C-alpha positions as CSV (number, residue, x, y, z in Angstrom):
1,M,57.9,-8.1,10.0
2,T,55.0,-10.4,10.9
3,H,54.0,-8.3,13.9
4,R,54.0,-5.1,11.9
5,F,51.7,-6.7,9.2
6,V,49.3,-7.8,11.9
7,T,49.2,-4.3,13.3
8,V,48.4,-2.8,9.9
9,A,45.7,-5.4,9.3
10,L,44.0,-4.5,12.6
11,V,44.0,-0.8,11.7
12,A,42.4,-1.6,8.3
13,A,39.8,-3.7,10.0
14,A,38.9,-0.8,12.3
15,A,38.7,1.7,9.5
16,G,36.5,-0.5,7.3
17,I,37.2,-2.0,3.8
18,A,35.4,0.6,1.8
19,S,33.1,3.6,2.2
20,A,29.5,2.6,2.3
21,Q,27.3,3.6,-0.7
22,P,23.5,4.0,-1.1
23,T,21.4,1.3,-2.8
24,T,17.9,1.4,-4.2
25,I,15.5,-1.2,-3.1
26,T,12.1,-1.9,-4.8
27,V,8.8,-2.4,-3.0
28,D,7.1,-5.8,-3.5
29,S,3.5,-4.8,-4.1
30,A,2.2,-8.2,-3.2
31,Q,3.4,-7.8,0.3
32,S,3.0,-4.1,0.8
33,Q,0.0,-1.8,1.4
34,M,-1.3,1.4,2.8
35,D,-4.1,1.5,5.3
36,L,-5.8,4.9,5.5
37,T,-8.4,6.0,8.0
38,L,-10.4,9.2,7.5
39,T,-12.6,10.9,10.1
40,L,-15.0,13.6,8.9
41,N,-15.8,16.1,11.7
42,V,-18.6,18.6,11.3
43,A,-19.2,21.3,13.9
44,L,-22.2,20.7,16.1
45,L,-23.2,17.6,14.1
46,G,-20.6,15.1,15.1
47,S,-18.2,12.9,13.1
48,D,-17.9,9.5,11.3
49,T,-14.8,7.4,10.5
50,A,-14.1,5.1,7.5
51,T,-11.1,3.0,6.5
52,D,-9.8,1.6,3.2
53,S,-6.5,0.2,1.9
54,S,-4.5,-0.4,-1.2
55,P,-1.3,-2.2,-2.3
56,I,1.6,0.1,-2.9
57,S,4.6,0.3,-5.2
58,G,7.7,2.3,-5.2
59,T,11.4,2.5,-4.2
60,L,13.6,3.5,-1.2
61,E,17.2,4.6,-1.4
62,I,19.0,3.5,1.8
63,E,22.6,3.1,2.9
64,L,24.1,0.5,5.2
65,D,27.4,0.9,6.9
66,D,28.3,-2.7,6.1
67,Y,26.5,-4.7,3.4
68,G,27.7,-8.0,5.0
69,V,26.6,-7.4,8.6
70,P,24.9,-4.0,8.9
71,T,25.0,-2.1,12.2
72,S,23.5,1.2,11.0
73,I,21.1,2.4,8.3
74,T,20.5,5.8,6.6
75,I,17.6,6.9,4.5
76,H,18.4,9.0,1.4
77,D,15.1,9.0,-0.4
78,F,11.8,7.1,-0.9
79,N,8.7,7.3,-3.1
80,L,5.6,5.1,-2.3
81,A,2.4,5.3,-4.4
82,L,-1.0,3.6,-4.0
83,S,-1.9,1.1,-6.7
84,N,-5.6,1.9,-6.3
85,D,-7.7,4.9,-5.4
86,L,-9.5,4.7,-2.1
87,A,-13.2,5.2,-1.3
88,F,-14.9,6.2,2.0
89,N,-18.5,6.9,3.1
90,F,-19.5,9.1,6.1
91,S,-23.1,9.1,7.4
92,F,-24.3,11.0,10.5
93,F,-27.4,13.1,11.5
94,L,-29.1,13.6,8.2
95,S,-25.7,14.0,6.5
96,N,-24.1,11.7,3.9
97,V,-20.7,12.3,2.3
98,D,-18.6,10.2,0.0
99,A,-14.8,10.8,-0.3
100,T,-12.3,9.4,-2.7
101,T,-8.5,9.7,-2.9
102,T,-6.8,9.9,-6.2
103,G,-3.0,9.5,-7.0
104,L,-2.0,9.3,-3.3
105,T,1.7,9.2,-2.9
106,A,4.0,9.5,0.2
107,F,7.6,10.6,-0.5
108,Y,10.8,11.8,1.2
109,A,10.5,15.5,1.9
110,T,14.2,16.4,2.0
111,P,16.0,14.6,-0.9
112,G,19.7,15.3,-0.8
113,T,19.7,15.5,3.0
114,P,19.9,12.0,4.5
115,T,18.1,11.0,7.7
116,G,20.2,8.9,10.1
117,P,22.2,6.9,10.5
118,V,20.3,5.0,13.3
119,P,21.5,1.7,14.8
120,V,20.6,-1.7,13.5
121,V,20.4,-4.2,16.4
122,A,19.5,-7.8,15.8
123,D,18.4,-6.7,12.3
124,L,15.9,-4.2,13.7
125,F,16.0,-0.4,13.2
126,A,13.8,2.6,14.2
127,F,13.8,6.1,12.9
128,P,11.9,8.4,15.3
129,A,11.1,11.0,12.6
130,V,11.5,10.9,8.8
131,P,10.6,14.0,6.8
132,T,7.6,12.9,4.7
133,A,5.4,14.7,2.2
134,Q,2.2,13.7,0.3
135,S,0.7,14.3,-3.1
136,G,-2.7,13.4,-4.5
137,T,-6.2,14.6,-3.9
138,I,-9.2,13.9,-1.6
139,T,-12.5,14.7,-3.2
140,A,-15.6,14.9,-0.9
141,T,-19.1,15.1,-2.3
142,G,-22.5,14.9,-0.6
143,N,-24.8,16.8,1.7
144,I,-24.2,18.0,5.2
145,F,-27.3,19.0,7.3
146,G,-27.4,22.7,7.8
147,V,-24.6,23.3,5.2
148,G,-26.1,21.9,2.0
149,D,-24.4,20.2,-0.9
150,I,-20.6,20.0,-0.9
151,N,-18.2,19.2,-3.7
152,E,-14.7,19.9,-2.4
153,V,-11.3,18.9,-3.7
154,V,-8.3,18.9,-1.3
155,D,-4.8,19.0,-2.8
156,L,-2.6,17.1,-0.3
157,S,0.6,18.5,-1.8
158,A,-0.4,21.9,-0.4
159,N,0.0,20.5,3.1
160,P,3.4,21.0,4.8
161,P,5.7,18.0,5.2
162,F,5.5,16.1,8.5
163,L,7.8,13.8,10.5
164,A,6.8,10.2,10.4
165,P,8.2,7.4,12.6
166,T,9.7,4.6,10.5
167,D,10.9,1.2,11.5
168,G,11.5,-2.4,10.3
169,M,13.9,-5.2,9.9
170,I,16.9,-5.0,7.5
171,T,19.2,-7.8,6.4
172,S,21.9,-8.1,3.8
173,D,23.9,-11.2,2.7
174,G,26.4,-9.2,0.7
175,V,24.4,-9.8,-2.5
176,T,20.8,-8.7,-1.7
177,V,19.5,-6.1,0.7
178,T,16.0,-6.9,2.1
179,L,13.8,-4.6,4.2
180,D,11.1,-6.8,5.7
181,G,8.1,-5.4,7.7
182,G,9.0,-1.8,7.2
183,M,6.4,0.6,8.6
184,I,5.8,4.4,8.1
185,T,3.0,6.0,10.1
186,F,1.5,9.5,9.6
187,S,-1.4,11.7,10.6
188,G,-2.8,15.1,9.9
189,T,-5.9,17.3,9.6
190,T,-7.2,19.0,6.5
191,E,-10.1,21.5,6.0
192,I,-13.0,20.3,3.9
193,V,-15.5,23.2,4.4
194,P,-13.8,26.2,5.9
195,G,-15.0,26.8,9.4
196,V,-17.4,23.9,9.3
197,A,-15.9,20.5,8.4
198,T,-12.4,19.0,8.8
199,M,-11.0,15.6,8.0
200,D,-8.5,13.8,10.1
201,V,-6.1,11.6,8.1
202,M,-4.3,8.7,9.7
203,G,-2.2,6.2,7.7
204,T,0.0,3.3,8.0
205,V,2.3,2.1,5.3
206,T,3.8,-1.4,5.6
207,F,6.2,-2.8,3.0
208,V,8.7,-5.4,2.0
209,A,11.4,-4.2,-0.3
210,S,14.7,-5.7,-1.7
211,G,17.5,-4.7,-4.0
212,P,21.1,-5.4,-4.9
213,V,24.1,-4.6,-2.8
214,P,25.9,-1.6,-4.5
215,A,28.8,-2.3,-6.7
216,P,32.2,-1.8,-5.1
217,A,33.6,1.7,-5.3
218,G,36.9,0.6,-6.7
219,C,38.0,0.0,-10.2
220,N,37.9,-3.9,-9.9
221,A,37.6,-6.6,-7.3
222,A,41.0,-5.9,-5.9
223,D,40.4,-2.2,-5.3
224,L,39.0,-2.6,-1.8
225,A,40.4,0.3,0.2
226,E,40.8,4.0,-0.3
227,P,42.3,5.7,-2.3
228,F,40.1,4.0,-5.0
229,D,41.4,3.6,-8.5
230,V,44.8,3.0,-7.0
231,L,46.0,-0.6,-6.2
232,D,48.5,-0.6,-3.4
233,F,49.3,-2.4,-0.1
234,S,46.2,-1.1,1.6
235,D,44.1,-3.2,-0.8
236,V,46.2,-6.3,0.0
237,V,45.6,-5.7,3.8
238,A,41.9,-5.1,3.2
239,F,41.6,-8.3,1.3
240,L,43.4,-10.4,3.9
241,T,41.3,-8.9,6.7
242,A,38.1,-9.5,4.8
243,F,39.2,-13.0,3.9
244,G,40.0,-13.8,7.5
245,S,36.6,-12.7,8.7
246,M,34.7,-14.2,5.7
247,D,33.5,-10.8,4.7
248,P,31.7,-10.8,1.3
249,A,34.2,-8.3,0.0
250,A,36.8,-11.1,-0.2
251,D,34.4,-13.5,-1.9
252,V,35.6,-12.6,-5.4
253,A,35.5,-16.0,-7.1
254,P,32.8,-18.7,-7.3
255,P,31.3,-20.5,-5.5
256,T,29.6,-17.7,-3.7
257,G,29.7,-18.0,0.1
258,V,32.9,-20.2,0.1
259,F,36.2,-18.5,1.0
260,D,39.1,-20.6,-0.5
261,F,42.2,-20.4,-2.6
262,S,40.2,-19.5,-5.7
263,D,39.4,-16.1,-4.1
264,V,43.0,-15.5,-3.4
265,V,43.9,-16.3,-7.0
266,A,41.1,-14.1,-8.3
267,F,42.2,-11.2,-6.1
268,L,45.9,-11.5,-7.3
269,G,44.7,-11.6,-10.9
270,A,42.7,-8.4,-10.5
271,F,45.5,-6.8,-8.5
272,G,48.0,-7.7,-11.2
273,A,45.7,-6.3,-13.9
274,G,45.7,-2.9,-12.3
275,C,43.3,-0.1,-12.7
276,P,42.6,1.4,-16.2
């Protein structure tokens, strides 16, 4: 009987305690910003480059395969917005142009279609290409030699989505998920004066974000294994496996981070209470 129980426990460990769920993490504006570089190119006259930056705010919806020790990450959604408008000045060969961005936002271009998973190795991950779109406007005003006065507004939402490399460091202690040093890079070209002037856009978004580990899928602390909303022997096996490996799923009683008899008592109490 003992040998059979050990075999069942090993199978449960291989299958995982519960299906992973997405969680929403919030960007810390004090540690996050977008750096934007614009280059104005005018045919036959040359080009000039200017850079500005702003803090950002927003959220990301991600999924980890294991919220105790993650080994893969999936992106479900994100929305990142600049806190401030940006201002740029371009000056070359009798030409002077000011440009401003208003309401600039970068967001996930394919909500409902996840990107990933990709591996998490030593807490580090890298997505080679994340579908990204933009909204907001770039307004350019001034005078270009040989062209005259310009007053152009470019709607960035009219540009097609692009694929942006994204990487960073992800950690989870079973209570809080933290993405530290995340980075999204993007680039593109937009037309300011048709046939005369274009603007190259290059941006880097760096961010720190954190949020809660998602609540268990089951009906209570004892409902650790599928099928959820049913308390049976698979939940007992899952608890014992988690308890033996000090997985946060078995840390169901205070003090947090300590695996002792109080966790066993709490599990048995929840198991005995059953699902509604």
